[in-house]
FITIKE-972453 format. One record per atom (N, C-alpha, C): residue in one letter; z, x negated, y. Coordinates in steps of 0.2 Angstrom, whole numbers, plus 5000, padded with zeros to 4 digits. Layout:
N
AZXY/...
END
This chain:
394
M493849414897/M493849394904/M494349444908/S494649414913/S495049444918/S494849424925/A495149464929/A495049454937/A495649424939/V495549374944/V496149334947/V496049334954/I496649324958/I496649324965/I496649254967/L496049234970/L496049164972/L496249154979/G496149204984/G496349194991/G496649264993/A497149254998/A497349315002/A497449295009/G497249345013/G497349335020/G497449395024/M497749385030/M497949445034/M497749425042/H497649475045/H497749475053/H498349515054/P498849485058/P499449515060/P499349585062/W499849625060/W499849695062/W500149695070/G499949745073/G500149755080/G499749815083/K499749815090/K499349865094/K498949825098/W498449795096/W498049745099/W497549775104/G497249835102/G496749865106/G496049835105/R495949805100/R495249765099/R494849805093/P494249795092/P493849825087/P494149805080/F494149855075/F494449835069/F494049775065/V493449765067/V493049715064/V493349645065/E493649635071/E493949575072/E494449555067/Y494849615066/Y495449605062/Y495249585055/G494649625052/G494449615046/G494149545045/V493749525050/V493449455049/V493949405049/A494449405053/A495049355053/A495349355047/A495549415044/A495849415037/A495349385032/A494749405032/A494249375027/A494249305027/R494149275033/R494149205034/R494749165031/A495349205033/A495949175030/A495949175023/A495749225020/A495749235012/A495249185009/L494649165012/L494249115010/L494549045011/R494849035016/R495148965017/R495748965011/D496049015010/D496549015005/D496248994998/A495749024997/A495349014991/A495048944990/G494948914996/G494548854996/G493748864995/L493548924997/L492848944996/L492548955003/A491848955003/A491448965009/A491249035008/W491049065014/W490749135014/W490149135010/T489749085009/T489149085005/T489249084998/D489849074996/D490049084989/D490149154987/V490249194991/V490449264990/V489749304988/Q489849334982/Q489249374979/Q489349444980/F489949474982/F490049544982/F490549554987/V490449604992/V490949624997/V491049694996/V491649714996/V491949784996/V492349795003/G492149845007/G492449865013/G492849925012/A493449925013/A493849995013/A493750025020/D493450085020/D493250125026/D493850145030/T493650145037/T494150175042/T493750235046/L494050295045/L493650345048/L493750355056/R494250315059/R494450325066/R493950275070/N493550245067/N493150185071/N492450195071/G492150255071/G491450275071/G491050245065/Y490450245066/Y489950235061/Y490150165057/P490250115061/P490350045058/P490950055053/G491450095054/G492050105050/G491850145043/F491350185044/F491050225038/F490750185033/V490450125035/V490050085031/V490350015032/A491050005030/A491449945031/A491149885028/G490849895021/G490649845018/G490049805021/A489549845024/A489049815027/A489249785034/T489749825037/T489949805044/T490249735043/F490749725038/F491049655037/F490549605035/A490049625031/A489549575029/A489149545035/Q488949595039/Q488549575045/Q488949535049/A489549555051/A490049515055/A490149445052/M490149435046/M490249365043/M489649325043/G489049365043/G488349325043/G488049345037/W487549385037/W487149405031/W487049345026/N487249355020/N487149305015/N486849325009/G486649385009/G486249415003/G486749444998/A487449444999/A487949474995/A487749554994/R487949574988/R487949644987/R488549674990/I488549744992/I489049774996/I489249844993/A489849864994/A490049934993/A490549944999/S490650015000/S491150035005/S491450095001/C492050105003/C492450164999/C492950195004/Y493150255003/Y493650285007/Y494050325002/A494750315003/A495250354999/A495850365002/A495850375009/A496450385013/A496850315012/C497450325011/C497950265011/C497850225004/A497450255000/A497250214993/A496650184994/S496350185000/S495650155001/S495650074998/G496150035000/G496149964999/G496249954991/A496650004988/A496649994981/A496050014977/Q495650064979/Q495050074976/Q494550024978/A494549994984/A494049934985/A494249874980/I494849864979/I495049814974/I494749824967/D494849894965/D494649914959/D493849904958/I493549924963/I492749914963/I492549844962/A492949794966/A492749724965/A492949704958/R493549714956/R493749694949/R493349724944/T493149784944/T492649814939/T492049774939/R491749754944/R491149714944/R491249644941/I491749614943/I491949554940/I491949554932/L492349604930/L492449614923/L491849634919/A491349664923/A490749684920/A490249624919/G490449564922/G490049504922/G489549504927/L489549554932/L489049554937/L489149514943/C489649484944/C489749434949/C490449394947/D490449334950/D491049284949/D491549294955/V491249304961/V491749304967/V491549364971/A492149394973/A492049454977/A492549454982/L492449484988/L492849484994/L492949554995/V493649574996/V493849644998/V494149635005/V493949685009/V494249685016/V494349755018/G494949765022/G495149825025/G495449805032/A495249845037/A495549835043/A495549905047/D495949915052/D495949975056/D496149955063/S495949995068/S496149995075/S496350075076/T496950085077/T497250155077/T497450175085/P497350235086/P497550265092/P498250275093/K498550285099/K499250295100/K499450355097/G500150365095/G500350425093/G500250435085/F500450495083/F500450505076/F499750515074/F499550505068/F498850515065/F498750595065/K498150605067/K497850675066/K497150675063/P497050735060/P496350735056/P495750715061/V495250685058/V494650665062/V494050705060/G493550705064/G492950735062/G492850805063/G493350835068/G493250905070/G493550955065/D493351015065/D493651065061/D493451055053/R493951055049/R493751045042/R494251095038/P494051165038/P494451215034/P494451205027/D494051155024/D494151145017/D494551085015/D494851055020/D495250995019/D496051015020/P496451005014/P497151025015/P497550985020/D497350925022/D497650895027/D497550925034/W496950945035/W496750985041/W497151045042/L497151085036/L497451145036/L498251135037/R498551085034/R499251075035/R499351065043/F498951035046/F499051025053/F498951085057/R498351125055/R498151175059/R498551245058/L498751255052/L499051315050/L499851315050/L500051255048/L500751245048/L501051205053/G500651175057/G500851135063/G501251075060/A501151055054/A501551005050/A501150935051/T501350895056/T501150835057/T501450785052/N501250725051/N501550685046/N502250675046/P502550665052/P503350665052/P503650725049/A503350785051/A503650855048/A503550855041/Y503050825038/Y502950825031/Y503450775028/F503550725031/F504050675028/F504750705028/A504850745033/A505550775034/A505650825029/L505150855027/L505250905021/L505450875015/Y505150815013/Y505350775008/Y506050755008/A506250725014/A506850705015/A507450755014/R507250815017/R507750875016/R507850895008/R507250885005/R507250904998/R507650854994/R507650784996/R508050734993/R508750744994/M508950765000/M509650775002/M509950834998/A509550884997/A509750944993/A509850934986/L509350894983/L509350884976/L509850824974/Y509950774978/Y510250714976/Y510850694980/G510950724986/G511550714990/G511350654995/S510750634996/S510650575000/S510850595007/T510950545011/T511250555018/T510850515023/A510950535029/A510550505035/A510750425035/E511350415033/E511550345032/E511250305027/D511050335021/D510650305016/D509950295019/F509650335023/F508950325025/F509050265030/A509550265034/A509550215039/A509650145036/A509950145030/A510050085026/A509450055024/V508950095022/V508250075020/V507950035026/K507950065032/K507650035038/K508049965039/V508649965039/V509049905040/V508749845035/K508749865028/K508449825023/K507749795025/N507349845026/N506649825027/N506549785034/A506949805039/A506849765045/A507049695044/L507549675040/L507749615039/L507249575035/A506949605030/A506349575027/A505749555032/G505649605036/G505049605041/G505149555046/S505849535048/S505949485053/S505749415050/L505649415044/L505549345040/L504749345039/N504349395041/N503649395039/N503249385046/G502849335046/G502449315052/G501949365053/N501749405048/N501149455049/N501449525051/A502049535051/A502349595053/A502349615060/R502249675062/R502249705069/R502949695072/Y503449725068/Y504149725070/Y504549675067/R504749625071/R505149565068/R505849555070/R506149615071/R506849615074/R507249645068/T507849615067/T508349655063/T508649715067/T508949755063/T509249815066/T509849835063/T510249885065/T510849905062/T510749975061/A511150005056/A511150075054/A511350115061/E511750085065/E511950125071/E511350135075/Q510950085076/Q510350085080/Q509850145077/V509850145071/V509350185068/V509650255069/L510250265068/L510550335068/L510550355076/A510550315080/A510550335088/A509850345090/S509350325086/S508650335089/S508450405089/P507950425093/P507750495094/P507650535088/M507850595088/M507650635082/M506950655083/V506550655077/V505850675078/V505750735074/A505950735067/A505850795063/A506450785058/D506950835060/D507650835057/D507550825049/P507850785045/P508350735047/P508050665049/L507450655050/L507150595052/L507150575059/R507350515061/R507350495067/R506750445068/L506650425075/L506050385076/L506050315072/M506650285071/M506650225067/M506650235059/D506650295057/D506550315050/D505750325048/I505350325053/I504650345052/I504250285054/C503750265049/C503250205051/C502850225057/A502650165060/A502150175066/A501450175063/T500950185068/T500250175067/T500050105070/S499650065066/S499549995069/S498849975068/D498649925071/D498049885070/D498249825066/G497749815061/G497849755057/G497349745052/G497349695048/G496849685043/G497049645037/A496749655031/A496949615025/A496349605021/A496349545017/A495849535013/A496049495007/L495649495002/L495749464995/L495149434993/V495149374990/V494549344986/V494749354979/L494349394975/L494449394968/L493949354964/A494049334959/A493549294955/A493749304947/S493249294943/S493349284936/S493749234934/D494149234929/D494549184927/D494149114925/D493549124922/D493049074921/D492949034927/F492749074933/F492549034939/F493149004942/A493749034941/A494349004944/A494548934940/R494448934934/R494548874930/R494048814932/R493348834933/R492848794935/R493048764942/H493348814946/H493448794953/H494148754954/G494448744948/G495048704948/G495748734949/A495748804949/A496348844950/A496748844944/S497248814944/S497648804937/S498048864935/S498348894939/S498748954937/S498649014942/P498049044943/P498049094949/P498349154947/V498549194952/V498849264951/V498349304947/R498549344942/R498149384938/R498249454940/L497649494941/L497649564942/L497749594935/A498349614934/A498449644927/A498349714926/A498349754932/A498149824931/A498049854938/V497549904939/V497449944945/V497350014943/S497850054945/S497850124943/S497650164949/T497050204948/T496850254954/T496850324951/V497350344947/V497350404943/V497350464948/T497150524946/T497150584950/T497750624946/P497950684949/P498450724946/P498150754940/A498650774935/A498450814929/A498850884929/F498450934927/F498751004927/F499351004922/P499851034924/P499951084930/P500251044936/G500350984936/G500650954942/G500150934947/T499850984950/T499250974954/T499451004961/V500051024963/V500251034970/V500350974974/L499850954977/L499850884980/L500350874986/E500350924990/E500750904996/E501550914995/L501750964992/L502450974991/L502550994984/P502650944980/P502750954972/P503350994971/N503351024965/N503851064962/N504051124965/F503551144970/F503651214972/F503351264967/A503551324966/A503351364961/A502651384962/T502151384957/T501551414958/T501351444952/D500751484952/D500651524946/D500551474940/S500251414941/S500151374935/S500751344932/T501251324937/T501851304934/T502351354931/A502151414932/A502551474929/A502251484922/A501551474922/A501251494915/A501351434910/V501451374912/V501451324907/V502051274909/P502251244904/P502851194905/P502651144911/P503151124914/P503051074920/P502751004917/P502450964920/P502150904918/P502750854916/E502550804912/E503050754910/E503250714916/R502750704920/R502950654926/R502650694932/T502950674938/T502650694944/T501950654945/F501550674950/F500950634951/F501150564953/R501550554958/R501750484960/R501950444954/A502350474950/A502650434944/A502050414939/S501550464938/S500950454934/S500550394937/I500550384943/I500150334946/I500450264943/A501050254944/A501350194942/A501350184934/H501450244931/H501450234923/H500750214921/A500250234924/A499550214921/A499450144922/A499750114928/A499750044929/A500150004924/Y500750024922/Y501149994917/Y500749994910/E500450054909/E500150054902/E499550004902/E499150004907/E498649954907/E498849884907/A499349864910/A499649794910/A500049784904/G500249824900/G500649814895/G501349794897/L501549824902/L502249804905/L502649864906/G503249864908/G503649914910/G504049904916/P504449944919/P504849934925/P505249874925/G505549864919/G506049814917/G505749744918/D505049744917/D504749674918/D504549654925/L504649694930/L504549684937/L505049634940/S504849594944/S505249554948/S505349584955/F504949624957/F504949654964/F504449704964/A504449744970/A503949804970/A503849814978/E503249824979/E503049844986/E502849924986/V503249964989/V503150034989/V502950064995/Y502750134995/Y502450165001/Y503050195006/D503350155010/D503850185014/D503650215021/L503250265020/L503050305026/L503650325030/S504150345026/S504750355029/S505350325025/T505950315028/T506450285024/T506650325018/A506650395019/A506750435013/A506250435008/L505650425009/L505050415004/L505150355000/E505350305003/E505450244999/E505950254993/L506450294995/L506950304989/L506650344984/D506150394986/D505850434981/D505350384977/W505050344980/W504550294977/W504950254972/V505550224974/V505950184969/V506050214963/E506150284963/E506250324957/E505550334953/D505050354957/D504450364954/D504150304950/V504250244953/V503950194949/V504350164943/G504950204942/G505350194937/G505850134937/L506050114943/L506550064944/L507250094943/C507350164943/C507950194941/C507750274940/P508250304936/P508150374935/P508150414942/P507850474942/P507850524948/P508550534950/G508550524957/G509250534960/G509650474961/E509450414958/E509850354958/E509650294963/A509150314966/A508850254971/A509450244976/D509750294978/D510350274983/D510850224981/K510950234974/K511450184971/K511250114971/L510550104969/L510250044970/L510350014977/L510150054981/L510150034988/L510850014991/R511350054989/R512050034991/R512249974988/A512049964982/A512349904978/A511949844980/G511449844984/G511049784987/G510549764982/D510449804976/D509949784971/D509249784974/T509049824979/T508349824981/T508249784988/A508749744990/A508749704995/A508449634993/L508249594998/L508149524997/L508749494993/G508649454988/G509149424984/G509449474979/G509249534979/G509549584974/G509149584968/R509349624963/R509149624956/R508349644956/I508149684960/I507449704960/I507249724967/P507049674971/P506949684978/P506349734979/V506449774984/V505849824986/V505649814993/N505049804994/N504749795000/N504949725003/P504949674999/P505149605002/P504649585008/S504049615009/S503649605015/S503949635021/G504349685020/G504649725026/G504349795026/G503849805022/G503549875021/G503249895027/L503049965027/L502749995032/L503250005038/A503850005036/A504350005042/A504249945047/S504049885044/S503949825048/S503249815050/F502749845047/F502049845048/F501749905052/G501949965050/G501550015052/G500950025048/E500650085049/E500050105045/E499350075048/A499050035045/A498350025046/A497950045040/V497750105039/V497650135033/V497150105028/P496550075030/P496150045025/P496449975022/A496849945026/A497149885025/A497749885021/Q498149935021/Q498849925019/Q498949915011/A498549945007/A498549935000/A498349864998/I497849835002/I497649765001/I498249715004/A498549735009/A499149695012/A499649695007/Q499749745003/Q500349744998/Q500149694993/V499449684991/V499249644986/V499349574988/C499149564995/C499349494998/C500049474997/E500449524998/E501249504997/E501349494989/L501049524985/L501149514978/L500949444976/T500349424979/T500049354978/T500549304981/W500749304987/W501149254990/W501849254986/Q502149304984/Q502749304980/Q502649274974/L502149284970/L502049264963/L501849184963/R501549164969/R501449094970/R502049054972/G502549094974/G503149054977/G503049034984/M502549064988/M502449044994/M502649095000/A503149134998/A503349185003/A503849165008/G504049105008/G504549075012/G505249105012/P505549115018/P506249145018/P506349205014/R505749245013/R505849315010/R505649305002/Q505649245000/Q505349234993/Q505849264988/V505549304983/V505949324977/V505949274972/A506649254970/A506649194966/A506349204959/G505949164956/G505749164950/G505249224949/A504949244954/A504449304953/A503949294948/R503849344943/R503349334938/R502849394938/A503149454940/A502649514940/A502949554946/G502449584949/G502549634955/G502149694955/L502349744957/L501949804957/L501949834965/A501349854966/A501249884973/A501049964971/A501250004976/A501150074974/A501050114981/N500550154982/N500550204987/N500050264985/Q499950304989/Q499650364987/Q499150394993/G498550404992/G498050434997/G498050504996/L497950535002/L497850615002/L497350634997/F497350694995/F496850734991/F496850704984/G497450674982/G497450654975/G497250584973/H497250544978/H497050474977/H497650434975/G497750414968/G498250374966/G498150294968/S498650254968/S498550184970/S499150154967/S499050104962/S499650064960/S499250004957/I499549944959/I499249884956/I499849834954/I499649804948/I500149754945/I499849694945/A500149644948/A499949574947/A500449524944/T500249474940/T500749434936/T500549364937/T500949314935/T500849244935/T500449234929/
END
């Protein structure tokens, strides 16, 4: 038995100022229409939680089930920061593989405040994220900038390289009706945008957004009975945690007592996330047709290109400059437009990545279609050691 994707749906990203439930319900209904199923066919609902939206956000599974109309479905809710959607998918897939249900609905949605994200829930001195803000004054852009500076020092990346990532993703986003930002841009415009955290400028950093995404998953037996001839298959879902000694989550490769005492790990944490997915799927980076990776900043996309194995460390800039990661290139990266075009709607974004995998693998991505797409990988990372990587295949 395997789990397949029968339906994918989204509520367009933006700053709409409405309750997150609206976005989730719209995405869920779109996914059900895409699957050709009714809400009453759903046996299990998993909601990816949003902590910025009060108690309904903490129990998102029940919130969405109530909003859709109680139908007796079993529910679950989960939170794993930016990996919440991937863990929600994993929960639904596991229940299907266990034979406990045939049809599951996965939903994530968020309604975000203006400005950069800040920790919620008051003082949390046992939370590394809260400590990073409180003790270091390191908001997310400052954190991204440290990674960017590290990349420049190690590999010679330039501000022009970072700007080229934005240009690439903006072009893809301009072709995506669900994207928040649908205008192309130039490197000159990126480099002229205000400096936020040196070397990253405003257009190098993703926004915070409202939006929703949903998937209908099913057993392959149900899909055949339903008449789905060749549905997209969930080949792997990786939610691994770090392994000793590579356990410095925020700024890897800084010297610690553990790394001084034992040899460094074979892979960085981010690389291990994708490797676990490859191992489960029985595929490798060379088998991919495209990838959706976590471009919180333009510089971080380059890191992720290397982490998921599309090239050796330090060579993502070469792929970018050669056009290999652009639409029409050898291995397009973020053909959806990425977070550069969408912004962060935290519980929805890993699900949205899989929506893009689904549409690309069906050949339904329109002007941003990757020709002959057969296998796609999505990857992002949640705070506090939450891995997230998903591989889907035809």
